[in-house]
N, C-alpha and C positions, 0 to 999 in steps of 0.2 A: 604736596605744598611744596617740593624741593626744584617739580617743572618750572611749578609757577614763579616761584624768583623767582628762576632764571628766568625766562621768561621777559617776567617785569625788566629785572634788570636790561636785557637785552634791547630791550623795546625804550624804556628810561633811554636810552644812550646812544641809540638812534635816532631818538625826536630831538638832542641836543646837539646830535652830527644836523639832521636835518634842518634843525631852527637855526645854527649857524652860516646854511647853506639856502638859508629862504627859500627850502624847500618842502614844511610837509607835506600839504597839502596833496602835493602830488605823493611822494611815499606815499600817504597815507590812501590813497586810493591805489594804487599801484597792490602795497602790502594787501591787502585787503581782496587783489582780483589775485593774487597767489594764492594766496591763503585757500578760495572756491575753489581751483583749480587742485591744489593739493587736498583737498577733502576730495573732492568729486573724482579725478583721476588716479583711479586704482593702482597704474601698473604705475603711473607715477611714484604716490607713495612708496607703493612696495617696492621702484626702483633704488629710489632718494634712501630709502634706510631699512634697506637691506645689507648689514654687516656684513658678505659677502663679496658683493662689488669695489672694487678698486675706488676708492680715494677720486687720483685721478680719471676714471671713468665715469663718476658725478659731478666732477667739476667740470668736466665737458661738459656735459650733458645739460647743468645747469648756465653755462654760457652760450649753447646754441640754444638754446629754451629763450635765453632774455634778452641776448646782443642785437642792442636795438630798441626793444621794447619795451622794454622801463629805463628808469634815469641810471647811470654808472652806479652810483652808489647802491641804488636797490640791489644792486649785479653784485659788487664787491661783496653789502649785507650776503646776502644767501651764501656767495660763493664763503664766507667766515663759517655760517652756521653748516657745514657740509664741511668746513677744516675741524672744527673742531665738538664732527659731530654728535649737532641740537638740531638739524633738520627738522624732526619732529616737532620744535615749537613753532613751529610755523604757522599753526592756526592763533594757539593762544598769544604770542607775540607782535600777529598782526589786531588783533584783540583789544593787545592791553597798550598797542600803539593807536590805536583806536580814538582808545579812550584819555593816553595821556594825550593826547595833539588836541582831544576839547579843552580839556586840563586849560593846558596853552592857552584856547584860543580864546577863554572865557567863557565856553560852552556847559550848559548842563542840561545830559538829554534824560528828556522826565520821556516816558510810558507810562499811559493810562488805555486803561478796559472800559468799558464800561456796557451793562445793558441791553440802551436803546441809545443811536445815534445821539452825539450830542448836538447841540442847537448854535447857534453863532454864537449868542446870547453867553451860554454857560459853558462855551469857551473860552470865550475871552474872560467871564471872570473865575476860571480854572488859568487861565495864564498870569491873568494879576495878583495870584492870594500862590504859588507856585515860585512867581515873581521874586514876591515879597517876603519869600521863603529862605530863595536862596539868594537874596541881599542883592539884586537887583544884577546876576550875573545875566547874559544871555540864555535861552532855551529853547533846546529842540523839544520841540512838542510832538509826540509822536500818540495818535489816538487812531486806537482803533474795538471796536463792535465784539462782546462776547458774551454768549447765551448760556452760557452757562452759570455765570453771576448772578442771574436770578431779577437784580439789580445793584443797586448804588456803585460806588467806584473804588480798581485798585488800580493807586497810583506808584511808580516805582521812578524817584528823583534821586538820582547815581543810587549810592546803595542802599536807600534809608525806601520803602517798602509802608505805604500807607493803606491798608486793607477794610474799605467798609464797606461792601459788597455783602447782599444778603443770606449769598450763599455760606460766609464764612459764618456772620450772627448766627446760621442754622446752626452750623458742625457746633458753634461751641457750645449755643442752646441746647444742643444732644448732648456732646458730653456729659456738661453741667448735666444734665438731668440723666444720664447712665451713673454717675456719680454717687446721683445724690439715689438711686434704687440699689446702688453696694453698699451702704450704708447701714 
């Protein structure tokens, strides 16, 4: 919880700086690339979070890796994380920045899972209903097919989950029947 709070604060502060400089989208993209490298490159991650490696060596490595490849503000931000011994928060900070940048742009991310592919008409109807729910904000709709649902839709709008899947309804029914047999 403490790390989540810290990551959100770093992301929020960096979003403010990025918005003032007009580089929100550029920073967002670069943070997500750095997050991916952090998560996939074991040697880099181990080096950067090892408390035995001097801070000076870490700062030199960060400068060498990022110089000329990212916006200077991203480089300064990564150096700040190293200096504050918070480089381990890079993935969480990138995720929070991504979410906060969407909110800054007035975009709500919507994830939809359905058993069968949605027709164009179904997709358009879903977009219309979701746009009403989010009071006209722009939506970034991501639809994927998931056979495990057995039918229905699973919709996540921001932090809100609407689960109208057959799999969940069957699970709920099974739990209620189990409770009745125990009574």
